[in-house]
N, CA, C and O atoms as a MOPAC input file, in Angstrom:
PM7 MOZYME 1SCF
protein

 N      0.84300 1    -1.06900 1     0.33900 1
 C     -0.08500 1     0.19700 1    -0.03600 1
 C      0.85700 1     1.01100 1    -0.02900 1
 O      1.55000 1     1.01800 1     0.98800 1
 N      1.19300 1     1.93500 1    -1.10600 1
 C      1.55500 1     3.26100 1    -1.34800 1
 C      0.47800 1     4.40000 1    -0.50500 1
 O     -0.74100 1     4.49300 1    -0.65400 1
 N      1.54000 1     5.36100 1     0.58700 1
 C      0.21200 1     6.38700 1     0.69900 1
 C      0.13200 1     7.90300 1    -0.34900 1
 O      1.09200 1     8.05500 1    -1.10500 1
 N     -0.46500 1     8.47900 1    -0.36600 1
 C     -0.19000 1     9.37300 1    -1.18900 1
 C     -0.18800 1    10.08700 1    -0.14300 1
 O      0.79400 1    10.32800 1     0.55900 1
 N     -1.58200 1    10.56100 1     0.05300 1
 C     -1.98300 1    11.55700 1     1.07200 1
 C     -2.61900 1    11.00900 1     1.91000 1
 O     -2.62800 1     9.81400 1     1.61400 1
 N     -3.51500 1    11.28700 1     3.36300 1
 C     -4.27600 1    11.51000 1     3.68200 1
 C     -5.21500 1    10.27400 1     3.74100 1
 O     -5.14500 1     9.20500 1     4.34700 1
 N     -6.51500 1    11.05600 1     2.51200 1
 C     -7.32700 1     9.65800 1     1.58700 1
 C     -6.86200 1     9.76100 1     0.68500 1
 O     -6.74900 1    10.95200 1     0.39600 1
 N     -6.36200 1     8.93400 1    -0.22900 1
 C     -5.27400 1     8.45700 1    -1.12400 1
 C     -4.27100 1     7.40600 1    -1.08500 1
 O     -3.08300 1     7.71400 1    -0.98700 1
 N     -4.67900 1     6.06500 1    -1.16000 1
 C     -3.56800 1     5.15400 1    -0.78000 1
 C     -3.86600 1     4.32900 1    -2.51900 1
 O     -4.91000 1     4.17900 1    -3.15400 1
 N     -2.21700 1     3.88300 1    -2.87900 1
 C     -2.69500 1     3.26500 1    -4.13400 1
 C     -2.31300 1     1.49600 1    -3.21400 1
 O     -1.64200 1     1.43600 1    -2.18400 1
 N     -2.97700 1     0.16800 1    -3.96900 1
 C     -2.82000 1    -0.20800 1    -4.42200 1
 C     -1.34100 1    -0.99500 1    -4.54800 1
 O     -0.95100 1    -0.22600 1    -5.42700 1
 N     -0.14000 1    -1.95900 1    -4.36900 1
 C      0.54900 1    -2.20100 1    -4.43500 1
 C      0.53200 1    -3.03600 1    -5.79800 1
 O      1.46400 1    -3.12900 1    -6.59600 1
 N     -1.27600 1    -3.87800 1    -5.92900 1
 C     -1.72600 1    -4.62000 1    -7.07100 1
 C     -1.54400 1    -3.54600 1    -8.58300 1
 O     -1.13700 1    -3.84700 1    -9.70500 1
 N     -1.88900 1    -2.61400 1    -8.19200 1
 C     -2.37000 1    -1.78700 1    -9.18700 1
 C     -0.98100 1    -1.13900 1    -9.76700 1
 O     -1.05900 1    -1.18900 1   -10.99500 1
 N      0.04000 1    -0.65500 1    -9.43500 1
 C      1.57300 1    -0.73300 1    -9.89000 1
 C      2.13500 1    -1.56200 1   -10.51000 1
 O      2.19600 1    -2.53900 1    -9.76400 1
 N      2.66500 1    -1.82000 1   -11.57500 1
 C      3.81600 1    -2.03200 1   -12.53000 1
 C      5.17800 1    -2.35800 1   -12.56400 1
 O      5.10100 1    -2.95800 1   -13.63600 1
 N      6.01100 1    -2.42600 1   -12.35500 1
 C      7.40000 1    -2.50100 1   -11.75500 1
 C      8.11600 1    -3.70400 1   -13.02200 1
 O      7.65400 1    -4.84100 1   -12.92000 1
 N      9.03700 1    -3.51800 1   -14.00200 1
 C      9.64800 1    -2.98300 1   -15.05400 1
 C     11.01900 1    -3.06800 1   -14.82800 1
 O     11.80500 1    -2.16200 1   -14.55000 1
 N     11.22400 1    -4.30700 1   -14.98300 1
 C     13.19000 1    -3.80900 1   -14.70300 1
 C     13.76200 1    -4.31000 1   -16.07100 1
 O     13.56400 1    -5.44800 1   -16.49700 1
 N     14.58800 1    -3.22300 1   -16.80400 1
 C     15.12700 1    -3.72600 1   -18.01800 1
 C     17.10600 1    -2.73500 1   -17.47700 1
 O     17.81600 1    -2.31400 1   -16.56400 1
 N     16.93100 1    -2.97600 1   -19.22200 1
 C     19.00500 1    -2.31400 1   -19.11400 1
 C     19.43300 1    -1.65100 1   -19.32000 1
 O     19.54400 1    -1.67700 1   -20.54600 1
 N     20.14100 1    -0.39900 1   -18.73200 1
 C     19.90800 1     0.68000 1   -18.53700 1
 C     21.24400 1     1.13400 1   -19.52300 1
 O     22.43700 1     0.83200 1   -19.51700 1
 N     20.21900 1     2.19300 1   -20.53400 1
 C     22.09200 1     2.61900 1   -21.09700 1
 C     22.76700 1     3.62200 1   -20.14400 1
 O     22.24900 1     4.27400 1   -19.23800 1
 N     24.16700 1     3.58900 1   -20.60300 1
 C     25.21800 1     4.53500 1   -19.58200 1
 C     26.60600 1     4.06000 1   -19.11400 1
 O     27.40900 1     3.21200 1   -19.50400 1
 N     26.54900 1     5.02500 1   -18.04300 1
 C     27.21500 1     4.24900 1   -17.15700 1
 C     27.08600 1     3.21700 1   -16.26900 1
 O     25.97900 1     3.07400 1   -15.74900 1
 N     28.37300 1     2.11900 1   -15.84400 1
 C     27.48600 1     1.43800 1   -15.21400 1
 C     29.31300 1     0.18000 1   -15.16400 1
 O     29.71300 1    -0.63800 1   -14.33500 1
 N     30.01500 1     0.79300 1   -16.79600 1
 C     31.34700 1    -0.63300 1   -16.52600 1
 C     30.74000 1    -1.26900 1   -17.01200 1
 O     29.86400 1    -0.89400 1   -17.79200 1
 N     31.12200 1    -3.11700 1   -16.56900 1
 C     30.50500 1    -3.94100 1   -16.79100 1
 C     29.48200 1    -5.05500 1   -16.88500 1
 O     29.23700 1    -6.13300 1   -17.42800 1
 N     28.91500 1    -3.90500 1   -15.80100 1
 C     27.86900 1    -4.44100 1   -14.82200 1
 C     26.46400 1    -3.96200 1   -16.10900 1
 O     25.28600 1    -4.29400 1   -15.98000 1
 N     27.06000 1    -3.09600 1   -17.32500 1
 C     25.78200 1    -2.19700 1   -17.34600 1
 C     25.87500 1    -3.35000 1   -19.30400 1
 O     26.08400 1    -2.79600 1   -20.38400 1
 N     25.74600 1    -4.23800 1   -19.20100 1
 C     25.50100 1    -5.42700 1   -20.34200 1
 C     25.17300 1    -6.80200 1   -19.55800 1
 O     25.55800 1    -7.88400 1   -20.00100 1
 N     24.41300 1    -6.67700 1   -18.32600 1
 C     24.97000 1    -8.14900 1   -17.20400 1
 C     23.12700 1    -7.34700 1   -16.17400 1
 O     22.05100 1    -7.93700 1   -16.09100 1
 N     23.33000 1    -6.51800 1   -15.83900 1
 C     22.43500 1    -6.57200 1   -14.80000 1
 C     21.32100 1    -4.82500 1   -15.22400 1
 O     21.68100 1    -3.70500 1   -15.58700 1
 N     19.93400 1    -5.43200 1   -14.92600 1
 C     18.52800 1    -4.71800 1   -15.47500 1
 C     18.38500 1    -4.23200 1   -14.37600 1
 O     17.71600 1    -4.63900 1   -13.42700 1
 N     19.42000 1    -2.77400 1   -14.54700 1
 C     18.84900 1    -1.71100 1   -12.77400 1
 C     18.01800 1    -0.54600 1   -13.33400 1
 O     17.35400 1     0.02400 1   -12.46900 1
 N     17.89300 1    -0.02900 1   -14.66100 1
 C     16.90500 1     0.23300 1   -14.79000 1
 C     15.29100 1     0.50800 1   -14.52000 1
 O     14.80300 1    -0.25800 1   -15.35100 1
 N     14.34900 1     1.04400 1   -13.95900 1
 C     12.85400 1     0.82900 1   -13.76800 1
 C     12.26500 1     0.98800 1   -14.83100 1
 O     13.06200 1     1.42300 1   -15.66200 1
 N     10.87400 1     0.80700 1   -15.40000 1
 C      9.56900 1     1.25200 1   -15.27600 1
 C      8.45900 1     0.66700 1   -14.69700 1
 O      8.08300 1    -0.50500 1   -14.68300 1
 N      7.91500 1     1.86000 1   -14.13500 1
 C      7.18500 1     2.05400 1   -13.17800 1
 C      5.62200 1     1.94400 1   -14.55900 1
 O      5.85800 1     2.68600 1   -15.51200 1
 N      4.49500 1     1.30900 1   -14.66700 1
 C      3.28500 1     1.18900 1   -15.10600 1
 C      2.18600 1     1.63200 1   -13.82500 1
 O      2.31200 1     1.26800 1   -12.65600 1
 N      1.31800 1     2.32200 1   -14.25100 1
 C      0.08100 1     2.80400 1   -13.64000 1
 C     -1.12200 1     2.98600 1   -14.90100 1
 O     -0.93700 1     3.47800 1   -16.01400 1
 N     -2.15300 1     2.52900 1   -14.44600 1
 C     -2.89800 1     2.58500 1   -15.04200 1
 C     -4.42200 1     3.02200 1   -14.41500 1
 O     -5.54800 1     2.62500 1   -14.11300 1
 N     -3.29500 1     4.42300 1   -14.49300 1
 C     -4.86200 1     6.08900 1   -14.21900 1
 C     -6.88500 1     5.63500 1   -14.26000 1
 O     -7.78600 1     5.44900 1   -13.44200 1
 N     -6.62800 1     5.65200 1   -16.38500 1
 C     -8.27800 1     5.28800 1   -15.72000 1
 C     -8.64200 1     4.79000 1   -15.24600 1
 O     -9.40800 1     5.30800 1   -14.43300 1
 N     -8.43200 1     2.55000 1   -15.22000 1
 C     -8.76900 1     2.01300 1   -13.91800 1
 C     -8.76900 1     2.11400 1   -12.76300 1
 O     -9.75100 1     1.65500 1   -12.17900 1
 N     -7.50700 1     2.84900 1   -11.82900 1
 C     -7.50100 1     2.47800 1   -10.79200 1
 C     -8.44200 1     3.37400 1    -9.99000 1
 O     -8.93300 1     4.42400 1   -10.40600 1
 N     -8.60100 1     2.91400 1    -8.97900 1
 C    -10.32300 1     2.98700 1    -7.77900 1
 C     -9.49300 1     3.12900 1    -6.72500 1
 O    -10.00200 1     2.86900 1    -5.63500 1
 N     -8.22000 1     3.50700 1    -6.73300 1
 C     -7.43100 1     4.23600 1    -5.30300 1
 C     -7.97900 1     5.97900 1    -5.71300 1
 O     -8.48700 1     6.64600 1    -4.81200 1
 N     -7.85800 1     6.40500 1    -6.71800 1
 C     -8.05200 1     8.25000 1    -7.53300 1
 C     -9.45700 1     8.26900 1    -7.56400 1
 O    -10.12700 1     7.26700 1    -7.81500 1
 N     -9.91400 1     9.35400 1    -7.32300 1
 C    -11.25100 1    10.22400 1    -7.26000 1
 C    -11.14800 1    11.03400 1    -9.18900 1
 O    -10.33700 1    11.45100 1   -10.01600 1
 N    -12.09400 1    10.88800 1    -9.04600 1
 C    -12.62600 1    10.75700 1   -10.42200 1
 C    -11.77200 1    12.55600 1   -10.76400 1
 O    -10.81500 1    12.47100 1   -11.53300 1
 N    -12.05300 1    13.84000 1   -10.30700 1
 C    -11.71800 1    15.10100 1   -10.31900 1
 C    -10.15600 1    14.66400 1   -10.42800 1
 O     -9.54600 1    15.46600 1   -11.13500 1
 N     -9.24400 1    13.49500 1    -9.86700 1
 C     -7.74500 1    14.17800 1    -9.36600 1
 C     -7.35900 1    12.86800 1   -10.65700 1
 O     -6.33800 1    13.02900 1   -11.32600 1
 N     -7.93700 1    12.06100 1   -10.81900 1
 C     -7.54500 1    11.32200 1   -12.27700 1
 C     -7.65000 1    12.63400 1   -13.77700 1
 O     -7.07000 1    12.70800 1   -14.86100 1
 N     -8.63200 1    13.43200 1   -13.12300 1
 C     -8.62200 1    14.26000 1   -15.05500 1
 C     -6.96500 1    14.88600 1   -15.01500 1
 O     -6.00600 1    14.63800 1   -15.74500 1
 N     -7.13200 1    15.92900 1   -13.65300 1
 C     -6.06300 1    16.60300 1   -13.52400 1
 C     -4.27900 1    15.53500 1   -13.83800 1
 O     -3.41900 1    15.95600 1   -14.61200 1
 N     -4.19500 1    14.80000 1   -13.39700 1
 C     -3.28700 1    13.52100 1   -13.48600 1
 C     -2.48000 1    13.15600 1   -14.57100 1
 O     -1.30900 1    12.79300 1   -14.68400 1
 N     -3.66100 1    13.39600 1   -15.54300 1
 C     -3.82200 1    12.81100 1   -17.03500 1
 C     -3.53300 1    13.99700 1   -17.96100 1
 O     -3.25800 1    13.78500 1   -19.14200 1
 N     -3.59500 1    15.42600 1   -17.38700 1
 C     -3.21600 1    16.77500 1   -17.93900 1
 C     -1.85400 1    17.07200 1   -17.70900 1
 O     -1.26900 1    17.86600 1   -18.44600 1
 N     -1.08900 1    16.31800 1   -16.42500 1
 C     -0.22600 1    16.24800 1   -16.06000 1
 C      0.70300 1    15.92800 1   -16.33800 1
 O      1.66300 1    16.69500 1   -16.27200 1
 N      0.84000 1    14.47200 1   -16.83400 1
 C      1.25800 1    13.74600 1   -16.85900 1
 C      1.55200 1    13.77300 1   -18.62200 1
 O      2.63100 1    13.24200 1   -18.88500 1
 N      1.36300 1    13.90100 1   -18.92800 1
 C      1.18700 1    13.97500 1   -20.60600 1
 C      1.60500 1    13.85400 1   -21.37800 1
 O      0.83800 1    14.30800 1   -22.22700 1
 N      2.94100 1    13.29100 1   -22.09900 1
 C      3.56300 1    11.98600 1   -23.30700 1
 C      3.50600 1    11.30400 1   -22.12100 1
 O      2.79300 1    10.34600 1   -22.42100 1
 N      3.82000 1    11.17100 1   -20.87700 1
 C      4.10700 1     9.72400 1   -20.16800 1
 C      3.20500 1     9.24600 1   -20.20000 1
 O      3.31700 1     8.14900 1   -19.65400 1
 N      1.91200 1     9.47900 1   -20.67700 1
 C      0.11400 1     8.83300 1   -20.27400 1
 C      0.72900 1     8.02100 1   -22.04200 1
 O      1.52300 1     8.31900 1   -22.93400 1
 N     -0.28300 1     6.85300 1   -21.71500 1
 C      0.12800 1     5.99400 1   -23.34700 1
 C     -1.82700 1     6.28200 1   -23.11800 1
 O     -2.57200 1     6.56200 1   -22.17900 1
 N     -2.00400 1     5.92600 1   -25.00000 1
 C     -3.16600 1     5.89100 1   -25.25100 1
 C     -4.43100 1     5.31800 1   -24.32300 1
 O     -5.44700 1     5.87700 1   -23.91000 1
 N     -3.96800 1     4.07500 1   -24.19100 1
 C     -5.03900 1     2.91100 1   -23.06900 1
 C     -4.62700 1     4.18100 1   -21.91000 1
 O     -5.39800 1     4.00700 1   -20.96700 1
 N     -4.19600 1     4.75000 1   -21.77000 1
 C     -4.53900 1     5.52100 1   -20.15400 1
 C     -3.53500 1     5.23400 1   -19.12400 1
 O     -3.80900 1     5.80400 1   -18.06800 1
 N     -2.45400 1     4.53000 1   -19.08800 1
 C     -1.42900 1     3.57700 1   -18.53300 1
 C     -0.39600 1     5.11400 1   -18.24800 1
 O     -0.33000 1     5.89400 1   -19.19700 1
 N      0.38400 1     5.48100 1   -16.90800 1
 C      1.07600 1     6.59000 1   -16.63200 1
 C      2.50800 1     5.67900 1   -17.06200 1
 O      2.64300 1     4.65300 1   -16.39600 1
 N      3.52800 1     5.93400 1   -18.04800 1
 C      4.74200 1     5.33900 1   -17.75400 1
 C      5.93800 1     5.79400 1   -17.63400 1
 O      6.57100 1     6.18000 1   -18.61700 1
 N      6.59100 1     5.82000 1   -15.97700 1
 C      7.50000 1     5.73300 1   -15.54000 1
 C      9.05800 1     5.18300 1   -15.62700 1
 O      9.33800 1     3.98500 1   -15.58900 1
 N      9.80200 1     5.99900 1   -15.72200 1
 C     11.33900 1     5.87100 1   -15.74600 1
 C     12.24100 1     5.84500 1   -15.63100 1
 O     13.15800 1     6.30900 1   -16.30700 1
 N     12.21300 1     5.04200 1   -14.33600 1
 C     14.37900 1     6.03300 1   -13.72800 1
 C     15.80500 1     5.08000 1   -14.02100 1
 O     16.04400 1     3.87400 1   -13.95800 1
 N     16.44200 1     6.05100 1   -14.30200 1
 C     17.54400 1     5.14500 1   -14.86000 1
 C     18.43900 1     5.79800 1   -14.58700 1
 O     19.21200 1     5.88300 1   -15.54100 1
 N     18.88900 1     6.55900 1   -13.37100 1
 C     19.59100 1     7.62700 1   -13.00700 1
 C     20.69700 1     6.71900 1   -12.12800 1
 O     21.92400 1     6.75700 1   -12.22500 1
 N     20.16700 1     6.18500 1   -11.55500 1
 C     21.10200 1     5.41700 1   -10.23700 1
 C     21.15400 1     3.57900 1   -10.57800 1
 O     20.49300 1     2.63100 1   -11.00200 1
 N     22.64500 1     4.03800 1    -9.95200 1
 C     23.13600 1     2.26900 1   -11.02800 1
 C     22.41500 1     1.31500 1   -10.53700 1
 O     22.23200 1     0.33800 1   -11.26300 1
 N     21.71500 1     1.33600 1    -8.96700 1
 C     21.58100 1     0.14400 1    -8.54300 1
 C     20.56700 1     0.06400 1    -8.18100 1
 O     20.26800 1     0.87300 1    -7.30300 1
 N     18.95400 1    -1.41900 1    -8.86500 1
 C     17.70600 1    -1.14900 1    -9.40700 1
 C     17.07100 1    -0.06000 1    -7.91300 1
 O     16.67600 1     1.10500 1    -7.95400 1
 N     17.16800 1    -0.84200 1    -6.91500 1
 C     16.84000 1    -0.64200 1    -5.98200 1
 C     16.40100 1     0.80500 1    -5.45700 1
 O     15.29200 1     1.07800 1    -4.99700 1
 N     17.78600 1     1.92600 1    -5.66000 1
 C     17.42200 1     3.25500 1    -6.40000 1
 C     16.14800 1     3.94000 1    -7.27500 1
 O     15.31400 1     4.84000 1    -7.18000 1
 N     16.56200 1     2.94400 1    -8.13100 1
 C     15.42500 1     3.63200 1    -9.47500 1
 C     15.08600 1     3.05400 1    -9.02600 1
 O     16.21300 1     2.77900 1    -8.61400 1
 N     14.19700 1     2.05000 1    -8.29200 1
 C     12.67600 1     2.06200 1    -7.59800 1
 C     12.21400 1     2.62300 1    -6.93200 1
 O     11.00800 1     2.87000 1    -6.93900 1
 N     13.22900 1     3.11000 1    -5.92900 1
 C     12.04300 1     4.63200 1    -5.40300 1
 C     12.71200 1     5.42400 1    -5.54400 1
 O     12.56800 1     6.08300 1    -4.51400 1
 N     13.65700 1     6.06000 1    -6.32600 1
 C     12.74900 1     7.27100 1    -7.06700 1
 C     11.87500 1     7.07300 1    -8.06600 1
 O     11.02500 1     7.95100 1    -8.21100 1
 N     11.84700 1     5.64400 1    -9.19900 1
 C     10.10900 1     5.71100 1    -9.59700 1
 C      9.11300 1     6.25500 1    -9.24800 1
 O      8.34400 1     7.06400 1    -9.76700 1
 N      9.21100 1     5.47300 1    -7.80100 1
 C      7.71200 1     5.42100 1    -6.83200 1
 C      7.84100 1     6.89300 1    -5.83100 1
 O      6.83200 1     7.59500 1    -5.77500 1
 N      8.82100 1     7.24000 1    -5.22000 1
 C      8.80500 1     9.69600 1    -6.11800 1
 C      8.49800 1     9.85800 1    -6.87000 1
 O      9.28100 1    10.75000 1    -7.19600 1
 N      7.84400 1     9.74700 1    -7.69000 1
 C      7.51200 1    10.41700 1    -9.09100 1
 C      6.38900 1    10.02300 1    -9.28500 1
 O      5.50900 1    10.82300 1    -9.60400 1
 N      6.20100 1     9.01300 1    -9.17400 1
 C      4.46500 1     8.61700 1    -9.43600 1
 C      4.21400 1     9.87500 1    -8.19200 1
 O      3.80800 1    11.01400 1    -8.42300 1
 N      4.58600 1     9.29200 1    -6.80700 1
 C      3.54200 1     9.82200 1    -5.68600 1
 C      3.57000 1    11.58800 1    -5.87600 1
 O      2.51200 1    12.20100 1    -5.73700 1
 N      4.32100 1    12.02200 1    -6.06600 1
 C      5.43800 1    13.30200 1    -6.45600 1
 C      4.19500 1    14.34500 1    -7.18400 1
 O      3.79800 1    15.38600 1    -6.66100 1
 N      3.55600 1    13.61600 1    -8.91100 1
 C      2.63000 1    13.83700 1    -9.45000 1
 C      1.20000 1    13.48800 1    -8.90000 1
 O      0.48700 1    14.49100 1    -8.95400 1
 N      0.64000 1    12.54700 1    -8.46100 1
 C     -0.11200 1    12.41100 1    -8.07900 1
 C     -0.31600 1    13.57200 1    -6.93000 1
 O     -1.00500 1    14.53900 1    -7.25500 1
 N      0.33500 1    13.52600 1    -5.39100 1
 C     -0.16400 1    15.19000 1    -5.54600 1
 C      0.06700 1    15.51300 1    -5.90800 1
 O     -0.66800 1    16.44700 1    -5.58800 1
 N      0.81500 1    16.03900 1    -6.85600 1
 C      0.58100 1    17.91200 1    -7.44400 1
 C     -1.11800 1    18.07700 1    -8.63500 1
 O     -1.49700 1    18.93600 1    -9.43100 1
 N     -1.75900 1    16.60200 1    -8.09400 1
 C     -2.81600 1    16.33300 1    -8.73800 1
 C     -4.26300 1    16.77000 1    -7.79600 1
 O     -5.35900 1    17.26000 1    -8.06700 1
 N     -3.60700 1    16.31600 1    -6.62600 1
 C     -4.70200 1    16.73100 1    -5.61000 1
 C     -5.04200 1    17.98600 1    -5.81600 1
 O     -6.19100 1    18.30800 1    -6.12000 1
 N     -3.87400 1    18.99200 1    -5.63900 1
 C     -4.04900 1    20.36300 1    -5.71000 1
 C     -4.87900 1    20.99400 1    -6.52700 1
 O     -4.61800 1    21.69500 1    -7.50400 1
 N     -6.34500 1    20.56600 1    -5.85700 1
 C     -6.84800 1    22.08200 1    -7.04400 1
 C     -6.78700 1    22.99500 1    -8.51600 1
 O     -5.89500 1    23.78800 1    -8.21800 1
 N     -7.03400 1    23.20900 1    -9.35200 1
 C     -6.11700 1    25.12700 1    -9.49300 1
 C     -7.38900 1    26.28100 1    -9.03800 1
 O     -8.59200 1    26.47800 1    -8.86600 1
 N     -6.07300 1    26.80000 1    -9.01200 1
 C     -6.87400 1    28.51400 1    -8.23300 1
 C     -7.55800 1    29.24000 1    -9.70000 1
 O     -7.26400 1    29.45800 1   -10.87600 1
 N     -8.80600 1    29.45500 1    -8.59200 1
 C     -9.73100 1    30.21600 1    -9.99400 1
 C     -8.53300 1    31.31200 1   -10.55600 1
 O     -7.39900 1    31.75100 1   -10.36400 1
 N     -9.45800 1    31.36000 1   -11.20500 1
 C     -8.40500 1    32.96500 1   -12.36200 1
 C     -9.89000 1    33.77500 1   -12.01600 1
 O    -11.05200 1    33.37600 1   -12.09800 1
 N     -9.20800 1    35.32300 1   -11.52100 1
 C    -10.47900 1    36.59400 1   -11.34800 1
 C    -10.15100 1    37.31200 1   -12.91800 1
 O     -9.12900 1    37.88400 1   -13.29400 1
 N    -11.06100 1    37.12000 1   -13.44000 1
 C    -10.91100 1    38.93000 1   -14.39400 1
 C    -10.61800 1    39.75600 1   -13.57100 1
 O    -10.80100 1    39.75200 1   -12.35400 1
 N     -9.78900 1    41.06600 1   -14.73900 1
 C     -9.44600 1    41.00500 1   -14.36500 1
 C     -9.11100 1    42.20600 1   -15.23800 1
 O     -8.20000 1    41.75400 1   -15.93200 1
 N     -9.32600 1    43.61800 1   -15.66500 1
 C     -9.81700 1    44.54200 1   -16.78400 1
 C     -8.41100 1    45.78800 1   -16.54700 1
 O     -7.95300 1    45.72000 1   -15.40700 1
 N     -8.17200 1    46.15700 1   -16.86100 1
 C     -7.14400 1    47.30900 1   -17.89100 1
 C     -7.43600 1    49.18400 1   -16.75700 1
 O     -8.40800 1    49.91000 1   -16.96600 1
 N     -6.60800 1    49.42400 1   -15.95900 1
 C     -7.67900 1    50.87000 1   -15.66200 1
 C     -7.03100 1    51.62900 1   -16.67700 1
 O     -6.29300 1    51.50100 1   -17.65300 1
 N     -7.93700 1    52.88700 1   -15.67800 1
 C     -8.49900 1    53.84100 1   -16.78300 1
 C     -7.06000 1    54.36200 1   -17.85700 1
 O     -6.93000 1    54.83500 1   -18.98600 1
 N     -6.33000 1    54.02400 1   -16.94300 1
 C     -5.49700 1    55.50100 1   -17.25000 1
 C     -4.10500 1    54.25300 1   -18.48300 1
 O     -3.45700 1    54.59200 1   -19.47400 1
 N     -4.16700 1    53.11800 1   -17.89000 1
 C     -3.59200 1    52.24500 1   -19.27500 1
 C     -3.94700 1    52.06700 1   -20.27600 1
 O     -3.19300 1    51.92600 1   -21.23900 1
 N     -5.68200 1    52.00900 1   -20.34700 1
 C     -6.46700 1    52.42600 1   -21.76800 1
 C     -5.89000 1    53.86300 1   -22.92100 1
 O     -5.57900 1    53.93800 1   -24.11000 1
 N     -6.01100 1    55.09900 1   -21.44500 1
 C     -6.15300 1    55.95500 1   -22.05300 1
 C     -4.28400 1    55.78700 1   -22.81000 1
 O     -4.08700 1    55.81500 1   -24.02500 1
 N     -3.36400 1    55.65600 1   -21.96500 1
 C     -2.05100 1    55.25100 1   -22.80600 1
 C     -2.13300 1    54.82500 1   -23.77400 1
 O     -1.59500 1    55.52000 1   -24.63600 1
 N     -2.87400 1    53.35700 1   -24.34700 1
 C     -3.12800 1    52.65100 1   -25.28900 1
 C     -2.99700 1    53.51300 1   -25.75400 1
 O     -1.87200 1    54.01100 1   -25.78800 1
 N     -4.43500 1    54.33000 1   -26.54500 1
 C     -5.17800 1    54.66900 1   -26.94700 1
 C     -3.67500 1    56.42000 1   -27.65400 1
 O     -3.15600 1    56.86200 1   -28.67900 1
 N     -3.71200 1    56.58000 1   -26.67000 1
 C     -2.70400 1    57.93100 1   -26.89600 1
 C     -0.90000 1    57.54800 1   -27.96200 1
 O     -0.12900 1    58.07500 1   -28.76300 1
 N     -1.12600 1    56.25800 1   -27.16200 1
 C      0.58400 1    55.68200 1   -28.40100 1
 C     -0.71300 1    55.17500 1   -29.50500 1
 O     -0.61300 1    55.90700 1   -30.49000 1
 N     -1.72500 1    54.32400 1   -29.66900 1
 C     -1.99900 1    54.20700 1   -31.26500 1
 C     -2.22800 1    55.28800 1   -31.72500 1
 O     -2.22800 1    55.19400 1   -32.95200 1
 N     -2.63800 1    57.34700 1   -31.04500 1
 C     -2.69900 1    58.23100 1   -32.25400 1
 C     -1.73100 1    58.70800 1   -32.53200 1
 O     -1.65000 1    59.48600 1   -33.48200 1
 N     -0.48000 1    58.30200 1   -31.60600 1
 C      0.65000 1    59.34500 1   -31.71000 1
 C      1.37700 1    58.37900 1   -33.35100 1
 O      1.81900 1    58.83200 1   -34.40800 1
 N      1.15900 1    56.63100 1   -32.74300 1
 C      1.68700 1    56.43700 1   -34.36600 1
 C      1.05300 1    56.24000 1   -36.08400 1
 O      1.44100 1    55.79200 1   -37.16300 1
 N     -0.25300 1    56.94900 1   -35.43700 1
 C     -0.69600 1    57.12400 1   -36.59900 1
 C     -0.91100 1    58.33400 1   -36.94300 1
 O     -1.76300 1    58.68500 1   -37.75900 1
 N     -0.26600 1    58.94500 1   -36.43400 1
 C      0.26700 1    60.80600 1   -36.64800 1
 C      1.74500 1    60.53100 1   -37.79500 1
 O      1.87200 1    60.95700 1   -38.94300 1
 N      2.74800 1    59.65300 1   -36.96000 1
 C      2.98700 1    59.70500 1   -37.30200 1
 C      3.48900 1    58.71200 1   -38.77800 1
 O      4.33500 1    59.28800 1   -39.46200 1
 N      3.18700 1    57.76000 1   -39.13100 1
 C      2.48300 1    57.41600 1   -40.64300 1
 C      1.96200 1    58.08900 1   -41.60000 1
 O      2.33100 1    58.19500 1   -42.76900 1
 N      0.98700 1    58.59300 1   -40.99700 1
 C     -0.01700 1    59.91200 1   -41.28700 1
 C      1.06900 1    61.00700 1   -42.57500 1
 O      1.13800 1    61.38400 1   -43.74500 1
 N      1.60100 1    61.05600 1   -41.48100 1
 C      2.80500 1    62.71500 1   -42.00900 1
 C      4.07000 1    61.66500 1   -43.24900 1
 O      4.75400 1    62.21200 1   -44.11500 1
 N      4.05500 1    59.99600 1   -42.93700 1
 C      4.57700 1    59.91600 1   -43.98900 1
 C      4.09000 1    59.76600 1   -45.68400 1
 O      4.54400 1    59.80600 1   -46.82700 1
 N      2.87800 1    59.57500 1   -44.94000 1
 C      1.77500 1    58.98700 1   -46.57300 1
 C      1.39000 1    60.81400 1   -47.06800 1
 O      0.86600 1    61.10400 1   -48.14400 1
 N      1.68600 1    61.55900 1   -46.29300 1
 C      1.87000 1    62.86300 1   -46.77000 1
 C      2.87100 1    63.64700 1   -47.26600 1
 O      2.91200 1    64.72000 1   -47.86800 1
 N      3.63500 1    62.88500 1   -46.88600 1
 C      5.17800 1    63.50200 1   -47.53800 1
 C      5.60500 1    64.72200 1   -46.15300 1
 O      6.35800 1    65.69400 1   -46.09400 1
 N      4.91200 1    64.21400 1   -45.42400 1
 C      5.35500 1    65.33800 1   -44.19500 1
 C      6.13400 1    66.42100 1   -44.17200 1
 O      6.23800 1    67.06600 1   -45.21500 1
 N      6.81400 1    66.83200 1   -43.02900 1
 C      6.78200 1    68.82100 1   -43.65700 1
 C      7.19800 1    68.84100 1   -44.88500 1
 O      6.41400 1    69.28800 1   -45.72300 1
 N      9.08800 1    68.17100 1   -45.50500 1
 C      9.67500 1    68.48500 1   -45.91200 1
 C      9.58900 1    68.63800 1   -47.39900 1
 O     10.13700 1    69.39400 1   -48.20100 1
 N      8.56700 1    67.49600 1   -47.51700 1
 C      7.53600 1    67.28900 1   -48.66200 1
 C      8.04800 1    66.76500 1   -50.20300 1
 O      7.22500 1    66.60300 1   -51.10500 1

């Protein structure tokens, strides 16, 4: 059982871990040991996560989400399999915690009267410059 927040806990059966060979440093070990971790978590069919959190998680996941709704997280920065597994789990927890926070509501704002007048004044000046060019200006 993975505890994300006080109200959200994910069963270990919902998380699938695959160990794959990792590219990069590792010497002779790199060709023998599968130290990289590929974590798969099916967001769509998960019963542990509320629907609103699922929607935000799908948005946050971006390219890490497959067409079937499976979140794929790869961790390969460490040489040990256990450290990579922990890193992948931490990233999953962090992503779900981010999705738990509802977005701040947007408040409509309007430009101040002074800002509107400044904008109109600069437009008027710019138009005047262009009109001067068109008419031949002062020296003609």
